[in-house]
C-alpha positions as CSV (number, residue, x, y, z in Angstrom):
1,X,-10.3,27.3,-12.9
2,X,-11.1,25.3,-9.8
3,X,-9.4,22.5,-7.9
4,X,-11.2,19.7,-6.0
5,X,-9.7,17.5,-3.3
6,X,-12.1,14.7,-2.4
7,X,-10.1,12.8,0.3
8,X,-7.7,13.4,3.2
9,X,-5.0,15.8,2.3
10,X,-2.4,17.6,4.5
11,X,-2.5,21.4,4.8
12,X,0.7,22.2,2.9
13,X,-0.6,20.6,-0.2
14,X,-4.0,22.3,0.1
15,X,-2.2,25.6,0.5
16,X,-0.1,25.2,-2.6
17,X,-3.2,24.7,-4.7
18,X,-5.2,27.4,-2.9
19,X,-2.5,30.0,-3.6
20,X,-3.1,29.6,-7.3
21,X,-6.9,29.1,-7.7
22,X,-10.1,28.4,-5.7
23,X,-9.7,25.0,-4.1
24,X,-12.5,23.0,-2.5
25,X,-11.3,20.5,0.1
26,X,-13.8,18.1,1.5
27,X,-12.3,14.8,2.7
28,X,-15.8,13.1,2.5
29,X,-16.7,14.3,-0.9
30,X,-16.0,10.9,-2.5
31,X,-19.0,9.5,-0.6
32,X,-21.4,11.8,-2.3
33,X,-21.1,11.1,-6.1
34,X,-24.0,13.4,-7.1
35,X,-22.5,16.4,-5.3
36,X,-19.1,15.5,-6.7
37,X,-20.5,15.4,-10.2
38,X,-22.1,18.8,-9.8
39,X,-18.8,20.3,-8.5
40,X,-16.8,18.8,-11.4
41,X,-18.4,20.9,-14.1
42,X,-15.7,23.7,-14.0
43,X,-12.9,21.7,-12.3
44,X,-9.5,21.5,-14.0
45,X,-7.7,19.6,-11.2
46,X,-9.0,16.7,-9.2
47,X,-7.0,15.3,-6.2
48,X,-8.0,11.9,-4.8
49,X,-6.8,8.9,-2.8
50,X,-8.0,5.4,-3.2
51,X,-11.8,5.8,-2.5
52,X,-12.8,8.2,-5.3
53,X,-13.6,6.1,-8.4
54,X,-12.3,8.1,-11.3
55,X,-14.1,6.3,-14.2
56,X,-15.9,7.1,-17.4
57,X,-19.0,8.0,-15.4
58,X,-17.2,10.6,-13.4
59,X,-15.3,12.0,-16.4
60,X,-18.5,12.6,-18.3
61,X,-19.3,15.2,-15.6
62,X,-15.8,16.8,-15.8
63,X,-15.5,18.5,-19.2
64,X,-12.8,20.9,-18.0
65,X,-10.7,18.4,-16.2
66,X,-7.0,18.4,-17.2
67,X,-5.2,16.5,-14.4
68,X,-5.8,14.0,-11.7
69,X,-3.5,13.9,-8.7
70,X,-3.4,10.6,-6.8
71,X,-2.3,10.9,-3.2
72,X,-0.5,7.6,-3.0
73,X,0.9,5.0,-5.4
74,X,-2.0,2.6,-6.1
75,X,-4.0,3.3,-9.3
76,X,-6.8,0.7,-9.2
77,X,-9.5,3.3,-8.6
78,X,-8.5,5.2,-11.7
79,X,-9.6,4.2,-15.2
80,X,-6.4,4.9,-16.9
81,X,-7.7,4.1,-20.4
82,X,-10.6,6.5,-20.0
83,X,-8.2,9.2,-18.7
84,X,-5.8,8.6,-21.6
85,X,-8.5,8.9,-24.1
86,X,-9.4,12.3,-22.7
87,X,-5.8,13.4,-22.6
88,X,-6.0,13.9,-18.8
89,X,-2.7,13.6,-17.0
90,X,-2.4,11.5,-13.8
91,X,0.3,12.4,-11.3
92,X,1.3,10.8,-8.0
93,X,3.5,11.4,-5.0
94,X,6.1,9.0,-6.4
95,X,8.0,7.3,-3.7
96,X,7.2,9.8,-1.0
97,X,5.6,7.3,1.4
98,X,8.1,4.5,0.7
99,X,10.0,5.0,4.0
100,X,6.8,4.9,6.1
101,X,5.6,1.7,4.4
102,X,9.1,0.1,4.9
103,X,9.1,1.0,8.6
104,X,5.6,-0.3,9.0
105,X,6.7,-3.6,7.5
106,X,9.5,-4.1,9.9
107,X,7.3,-3.0,12.8
108,X,4.7,-5.6,11.8
109,X,7.3,-8.3,11.6
110,X,8.6,-7.4,15.0
111,X,5.1,-7.2,16.5
112,X,4.2,-10.7,15.3
113,X,7.6,-12.3,16.0
114,X,7.6,-11.0,19.6
115,X,3.8,-11.4,20.1
116,X,3.7,-7.8,21.3
117,X,-0.1,-7.1,21.0
118,X,-1.0,-10.2,23.0
119,X,1.7,-9.5,25.6
120,X,0.4,-5.9,25.9
121,X,-3.2,-6.9,26.4
122,X,-2.3,-9.6,28.9
123,X,-0.1,-7.3,31.0
124,X,-2.7,-4.6,31.0
125,X,-5.2,-7.1,32.2
126,X,-3.1,-7.7,35.3
127,X,-1.3,-10.9,34.2
128,X,2.4,-11.6,34.0
129,X,2.6,-14.4,31.4
130,X,6.3,-14.5,30.4
131,X,6.3,-18.0,29.1
132,X,3.2,-17.5,27.0
133,X,4.7,-14.7,25.0
134,X,8.1,-16.2,24.1
135,X,8.7,-15.0,20.5
136,X,11.6,-15.4,18.1
137,X,14.3,-13.1,16.6
138,X,14.4,-11.7,13.1
139,X,18.1,-12.3,13.0
140,X,19.0,-15.2,10.7
141,X,15.5,-15.5,9.3
142,X,14.7,-15.4,5.6
143,X,12.6,-12.5,4.3
144,X,11.0,-13.1,0.9
145,X,10.1,-9.9,-0.9
146,X,7.4,-10.0,-3.6
147,X,8.4,-6.9,-5.5
148,X,11.6,-5.0,-5.0
149,X,10.8,-1.5,-6.2
150,X,10.9,1.7,-4.2
151,X,9.3,0.2,-1.1
152,X,10.6,-3.4,-1.4
153,X,14.2,-2.0,-1.6
154,X,13.8,0.0,1.5
155,X,12.4,-3.0,3.3
156,X,15.4,-4.9,2.2
157,X,17.8,-2.3,3.5
158,X,16.2,-2.3,6.9
159,X,15.9,-6.1,7.1
160,X,19.6,-6.4,6.2
161,X,20.4,-4.3,9.3
162,X,18.5,-6.9,11.4
163,X,20.7,-9.7,10.0
164,X,18.0,-11.3,7.8
165,X,18.7,-13.3,4.7
166,X,17.0,-11.7,1.7
167,X,15.3,-13.4,-1.3
168,X,13.0,-11.8,-3.7
169,X,10.7,-12.3,-6.7
170,X,10.5,-9.4,-9.2
171,X,10.2,-10.3,-12.9
172,X,11.5,-7.0,-14.1
173,X,14.8,-7.1,-12.2
174,X,18.0,-9.0,-12.8
175,X,20.7,-9.7,-10.2
176,X,22.7,-6.7,-11.4
177,X,19.9,-4.2,-10.7
178,X,20.6,-1.8,-7.8
179,X,18.3,-3.3,-5.1
180,X,19.2,-7.0,-5.3
181,X,22.9,-6.3,-6.0
182,X,23.2,-3.7,-3.2
183,X,21.4,-5.6,-0.5
184,X,22.4,-9.1,-1.5
185,X,18.9,-10.4,-2.3
186,X,18.8,-13.6,-4.3
187,X,16.2,-13.4,-7.1
188,X,14.0,-16.5,-7.3
189,X,10.8,-17.8,-8.9
190,X,7.8,-16.9,-6.8
191,X,7.0,-20.4,-5.6
192,X,10.6,-20.8,-4.5
193,X,10.4,-17.6,-2.5
194,X,7.3,-18.9,-0.8
195,X,8.9,-22.2,0.1
196,X,12.0,-20.7,1.6
197,X,10.8,-17.6,3.4
198,X,10.1,-17.1,7.1
199,X,8.4,-13.8,6.2
200,X,6.8,-13.0,2.9
201,X,6.2,-9.3,2.3
202,X,4.2,-8.1,-0.7
203,X,5.1,-4.9,-2.5
204,X,3.4,-5.0,-5.9
205,X,0.4,-3.2,-7.4
206,X,-3.0,-4.7,-7.8
207,X,-3.2,-5.8,-11.5
208,X,-5.0,-8.6,-13.3
209,X,-1.8,-10.6,-13.0
210,X,-1.4,-10.0,-9.3
211,X,-5.1,-10.4,-8.2
212,X,-5.2,-13.5,-5.8
213,X,-1.5,-14.0,-6.5
214,X,-1.3,-15.5,-3.0
215,X,-4.0,-18.2,-3.3
216,X,-4.6,-21.5,-1.6
217,X,-2.1,-23.3,-3.7
218,X,0.7,-20.8,-2.9
219,X,-0.2,-20.6,0.7
220,X,0.3,-24.3,0.9
221,X,3.9,-23.9,-0.3
222,X,4.8,-21.8,2.7
223,X,6.4,-23.0,5.9
224,X,3.9,-23.7,8.7
225,X,5.7,-21.1,10.8
226,X,5.9,-18.5,8.0
227,X,4.2,-15.1,8.2
228,X,2.8,-13.2,5.2
229,X,2.5,-9.4,5.2
230,X,0.5,-7.2,2.8
231,X,0.9,-3.4,2.8
232,X,0.3,-3.1,-0.9
233,X,-3.3,-3.7,-2.0
234,X,-6.2,-5.8,-0.9
235,X,-7.0,-8.5,-3.5
236,X,-3.4,-9.7,-3.9
237,X,-4.0,-12.2,-1.1
238,X,-7.1,-14.5,-1.4
239,X,-8.6,-13.7,2.0
240,X,-10.8,-16.8,2.1
241,X,-7.8,-19.0,1.4
242,X,-5.7,-17.2,4.0
243,X,-8.4,-17.7,6.7
244,X,-8.5,-21.4,5.8
245,X,-4.8,-21.7,6.0
246,X,-4.7,-19.9,9.4
247,X,-7.5,-22.1,10.7
248,X,-5.7,-25.2,9.7
249,X,-2.4,-23.9,11.1
250,X,-0.7,-24.2,7.7
251,X,1.0,-20.9,8.1
252,X,2.3,-19.0,11.2
253,X,0.5,-15.7,10.9
254,X,-0.3,-12.6,8.8
255,X,-0.2,-8.8,8.9
256,X,-2.7,-7.1,6.6
257,X,-2.8,-3.3,6.3
258,X,-5.0,-3.5,3.1
259,X,-8.1,-5.5,2.4
260,X,-10.4,-6.5,-0.4
261,X,-13.2,-4.5,1.2
262,X,-12.1,-1.4,3.2
263,X,-13.4,-1.5,5.9
264,X,-13.9,-5.3,5.9
265,X,-17.1,-5.3,8.0
266,X,-18.1,-6.7,11.4
267,X,-18.0,-10.3,10.2
268,X,-14.4,-10.3,9.2
269,X,-13.2,-13.9,9.4
270,X,-9.6,-12.8,9.9
271,X,-10.3,-10.8,13.1
272,X,-10.5,-13.9,15.3
273,X,-6.9,-14.9,15.0
274,X,-4.4,-13.9,17.7
275,X,-1.5,-14.4,15.2
276,X,-3.0,-11.9,12.7
277,X,-2.2,-8.2,12.8
278,X,-4.9,-6.0,11.2
279,X,-4.5,-2.3,10.6
280,X,-6.7,0.2,8.6
281,X,-4.5,1.0,5.6
282,X,-2.1,3.1,7.6
283,X,1.3,1.8,6.4
284,X,2.0,5.0,4.5
285,X,0.0,7.3,6.7
286,X,2.7,9.1,8.7
287,X,2.8,12.8,9.2
288,X,6.1,13.1,7.3
289,X,5.1,10.8,4.4
290,X,1.7,12.4,3.9
291,X,3.1,15.9,4.0
292,X,5.6,14.9,1.3
293,X,3.0,13.3,-0.8
294,X,0.5,16.1,-0.7
295,X,3.2,18.7,-1.5
296,X,4.5,16.6,-4.4
297,X,1.1,16.0,-5.9
298,X,0.1,19.6,-5.6
299,X,3.3,20.8,-7.2
300,X,2.9,18.3,-10.1
301,X,-0.8,19.3,-10.6
302,X,0.3,22.9,-11.0
303,X,3.1,21.9,-13.4
304,X,0.5,20.2,-15.6
305,X,-1.8,23.2,-15.5
306,X,1.1,25.5,-16.5
307,X,2.0,23.2,-19.4
308,X,5.2,22.0,-17.7
309,X,6.4,18.4,-17.4
310,X,5.4,16.8,-14.1
311,X,7.9,14.9,-12.0
312,X,5.8,11.8,-11.2
313,X,3.5,11.2,-14.1
314,X,1.7,7.9,-14.7
315,X,0.6,8.5,-18.3
316,X,3.2,10.7,-19.9
C-alpha cells in the first residue's frame, strides 16, 4: 500500500497518512504526468488539490487506487463518472475552509470599498492624497449572495454584523431553510439579485449550469457602482465580458481570487484596473483552514481504506 500527495499539503495531514503506510509527498508532482503515472501503479490513495487532473487517462495507470482525497471543495478537476465506474471513493475536507473564505470575502469588500490598496501604494510613494481615497461604508449596503451553502451562510453572518441588507439566489433553498431564515436573507431570482445588490459575491461550484453564469447580459443588470466578487471557481464569470464592463464603467469593480486560467498570464486584461482586486486563489489558504482540511482528508482517506464510512464523501 502506498499514498501519493501531488500538491500542497500541511504536515499534520501528511503525518497521519505516513503513520499508516509509505506516503510520498511532492507538491509539484502534478506537473510531471509521466512520473505521476509511474508512481500510481501500486498507489491505493491519491491526495490532490485543483491542479491534478484525475481523469480516465490517470486512472488507467492506477489499478490499485481505492480513494481520492480532494484538499478543498471544488471537483472540476475530477472525472466523477470515471471514478464512480471504478468504485473509487472521493473524499473532501468538507467545510473546513469556509471560515477563511468568508473572512476573505469581507476583507475584499472592505478593501475595495475603502480603496485600501491604492491608498497604501500612494502613501508609500510619499503622497498624502486623502480626498482621492474617499471610500464608502458597508453599512446599509445590499449584499447579494449567489449560493448560500456553508460559505455563503458564513459570509451572510459576517455581513449582518456590518449592518448590510442581505439578498440571495440559491435554487435549492426556501425561506425556511436555516441560512436565509437565521440571517434574514431574502431569496430572489438571480437577475433580481444582480439588479439590487451593491456587492455580488459568488459561492457556487463550477458546473455546466454555472459556467459563464455572470455574462455580459447579467453584468449589464448590475448597478454602475456595484462590485462583483468571486472566490468560488474561475469560469463562473465571463472574464472578457467583465473586462468590457469595467472598461465601459458599467460596474464599480471586482475582486477575483479564482480565474479561468491559473495563473492568468502576463497579458491579463483585468490587471490594468485600479478598482479590481486580484489574488492567487488564496481565499481558503490560511494556516488554520489548511491544517483542518489536510487532517480531515487524511482521516477520511484512512476510513475508506479500513472499510469504514467517510465523513465527507462526494460519491457515497
